[in-house]
N, C-alpha and C positions, 0 to 999 in steps of 0.2 A: 328751756334746758339746753339744747344743742345750738349754741350761738354760731352765727354765720361769720366766717372769716371775711372781714372787709376787703382784705387783699384779693380774695377770689371773687368778690361780688362786682359784676359789671354794672354799667349804667342800667337802671331799671327801666328801659324802654322796651316796649313790646316788640317781639321778633316776629316778623311777617314772612311767610313763604310766598314768594311772588312769582316763582316760575312753575312750569308744569314738569319740573324735573324729578329726580329720584326721591327727594325728601317729600314733595307733595304726593307722589304716588304712594309712598309708604304710610303717610298720615291718612290718606283717603281709605287705603286698604284696611288699616288698623281700626279706623273709626266705623266703617261699615261692618267689619267683622265683630267688633265689640258690641255694637247695637244688636246684632243678631244673637250673639252669645247671651246677652242680658235677657232678651226676650225668651230664651229657651231655658233659663234656670228653673228648676223644679219640674221640668218636663222631659227629662232624660228617659228614653224608652229602651235603649240597648246599652247595657253596661258590660264592658269586657275588661280583660286584663292582658298585660304583655309579659314582663319578666317575672311578675309575682302577683299575688292577690292584692298587693298594695299599689301596684303600678296600673292604674286605671286608664281606660280610654273609652270615649263615648262616640256615638254617631255625630255629636256636635263637633268634637275635635276634628273628625274627618271631613265633615262638611265645610267647617270654617277654613281648613287648610286648602280645600279646593277652591273656595271663594277667593282667598288671598291669591292663590296661584293664577287664577283667571284674570284678576284685577292687575297683577304685575305683568303677566305675559301679554295682555292687551296692548300695553305700552312698550314693552321690551321683550319681543318674542324670542330673541336670541340669548337672553340671559338664563343662567342656571339657578335653580332653586333647591335648597336643602331644607326640607321640613321634617319635623319630628315624625309625623304619621307616614312619611314616605320611606322610612328607614326601619329595617327590622331590629327589634330589641337587642341589646348587648353591646358591650364596649368595643369588641372587635368589629362588629357590623357598622357601628358609628364611625370608627377609625377608617374603615375602608371607604364608606360613603364620603366622608370628608376629603380623603386623598383624591378621590375621583372629582369631587366638586372643586377642589383647589385648581384644577387644570383650566378652569374658565376664568376669563378676565373679569367678568361680573357675576358675583355669586350672592344671592339673597338667601338669608338664614331665618327661617320662620318657625315660631312656636305658636300655633293657633290658640291654645289655652295653656298658659304656664300657671299651674295650680288646679289641674283637672280634679284632683281629690276634693279640693275646697269647693269647686263648682258643683260637683256631684252632691255634696253635703249641704249646699247652700251657705257655705261659710264665705263671706264677701271679701275675699282676698285672692284675686286671679286677674290675669291680664292677657292681652295680645302682644307678642314681641316680634318685631321685624327689624333686621339689620341687612345692610348692604356692604359687601367686601368688594372693592374695586382695585384690581391689579395687587391683590394680596393685602390691602389696607382697609381696616374698618372705616367706612366713609359716612354711613347714615346709620342712626339707631333710633327706633321709635317704639315706645312702650305705652299702651293705652289701657287704663284701668276703667272698665265700663260702669263699675258700681259707683265710683266717686267721680266719674267723668273727668279724669285727670289724663292729659296727653303729655308725655314726656318726649322731648325731640333733641336729638344731638346730631350736629354735622362736624365732620373732621375740620379742625381749625376755625370753627365758627361759634363754638360754645354749645351749651346745653340749656334747654328751656323747658318750663312747664307752662303751658297756655301763654306762650310768648314772653314770659318773664324770665330773665336770666337765672340760671340755678348756680349754686355754690355749695361746696361741702362745708361742714361745720368746722369751727376753729378748735375744737377740743383736743388737748394734747395729753391729758391725764387719763390713764386707763381707768382709775377709780371713779371718775366722773363721766365715763362714757357708756353709751347704750349701744350694744352690739346685736347684730342679726346673724342667724346661722340657719342651716337647713338640714333636713333628713331625707335624703333621696330614697326611692323604694328598695334599693339594694341593701338587704339586711345582712349580707355575708361580708362584703368588703367595705362599703361606704359607711354603714352604721357604727361599727366599732371605732373607726377613725374619728368620726364626728363626735361620738360620745367621749372619746379620749380628750378631744379639744375642748369640749364643754366643761368637763371636770376640771381642767387646768385653768380656763379662762374665767368661768363664772365667779369664783371667789375674788377675783381681781378687778372686776368692772361693776358698774351700777346695776346693770341688768342685761339679760340676753332675751331676745325675741326670735321665735321660729314661726313665721307666718305661712310658710308653705309655698312660696313663689320666689324663686331665685331672681327672676327679672324685677319683680317689685322691690325686693330687698335692695338690689343694686340701684334702682331708681331712687329709693329712700336715702341711700348713701349720697347719691348725687345732689339731692336737695337739702341735705342736712338733718333729716328726721332720725337717722341712726348714724353713728360715727364710723362704723365698720361692719363688715360682713365676711364670713367665710363658709365654705362648704366643699366637701370632698365628694367626688362622684358625679360631677355635672357633664352635660353634653353641650355642644356649640350653641344650640338654639335656646338653651337656658339662660345664656349669659352674654351673647355677642352684643346685642343692642345695649344692654345695661352697662357693659364695660365701657363702651364709647361715652355713655352719659356721664359715668364717673370720671373718666379721663378729661372730658370736656368741661367738667365742673371744677377742675382743679384737684381732683383726688388721684389716688394711685391704685393700680390693679397689677398683681402678680400672681404667680403660682404660690403654693403653700411653702415653697422653699425660698421665695423671694425672687425668682427669676421672672423675666419679662412675660407678660401674657401673650399668648398666641391663640388663634381661634380653635386649636386643638387642646388647649389647656383644660384639664378636667377638674383639678383641684385649685380652687380660686380663693384669693384673699383680696378684698377691695376695701379701702378706707379713705378718710379724709387726708391721709399722708401723715398726720401727726401721731397716730397710734399704730401705724403700719408695722413698724419694726417689732413692737410689742406682740402684735398678733402672730407674726411669723415666728418670732422666737418662742412664744408660748406653745404653738403647734409642734415645733421641733422638740421641745422639752417633753411634751406629752406623747410624742411619737404618734401624732394625729395628723400628719401631713398627707397620708395616702401613698407616700412613696416608700414607706418601710416595707422591707422584704418579709 
């Protein structure tokens, strides 16, 4: 269905990480964390919530983030780490933590389990997401899906890959033939109405919409052409940093919901193969579903 644009397809030669550098460390951390997460599915003992009853956190989330922190800091003790479980809930707290984190030359952005609600329910759609921002630029993005054993890797200027095979976004340019992903974050007051408005506007115009419950995996799916586009209002940096680089390095496009360039502080995100991007942005504007409406 989602044909791959041959112009975006690189030579199908396996990509091999040969150094002990940033990417290798991110892959190692994601793989080890993913293995442990998978082993704990169905064994959650402590279930808590953050901003609402829908915003879940488990002891597994916390343990995995500590594991990833240790693995990164073993190699790079002077680097900063911004992780979901290390920041108090709420948009203001996230914004403050991000501004502090931006002061560092090397910043790792970590989501130990993107899709915690899925993990808790045994719904097999969640992942580990790790990104590195160097001197203000997204440099490395790694997403690991432990259920499917799929490792998505992107390096700035070097492309994106799944298990070493170059990734490319789809070639679809017609909204009516496109499959779109979206999300519903836990915020029922601000984000949900905006996302619902976008859904009502876009759904009648496309082939289908999927909401799997993991922003990072949705972005990875855009990068490899499984879906043609994705949008969501109300995200945090750890939800999308790694996935954004994957999309960009696969030949896709990422902006905010107004069409402005993505920044690691962008909360309202549109990602696509490029061919249907303007359609998504325009539709969200018409629906007043950008998240920027007063």
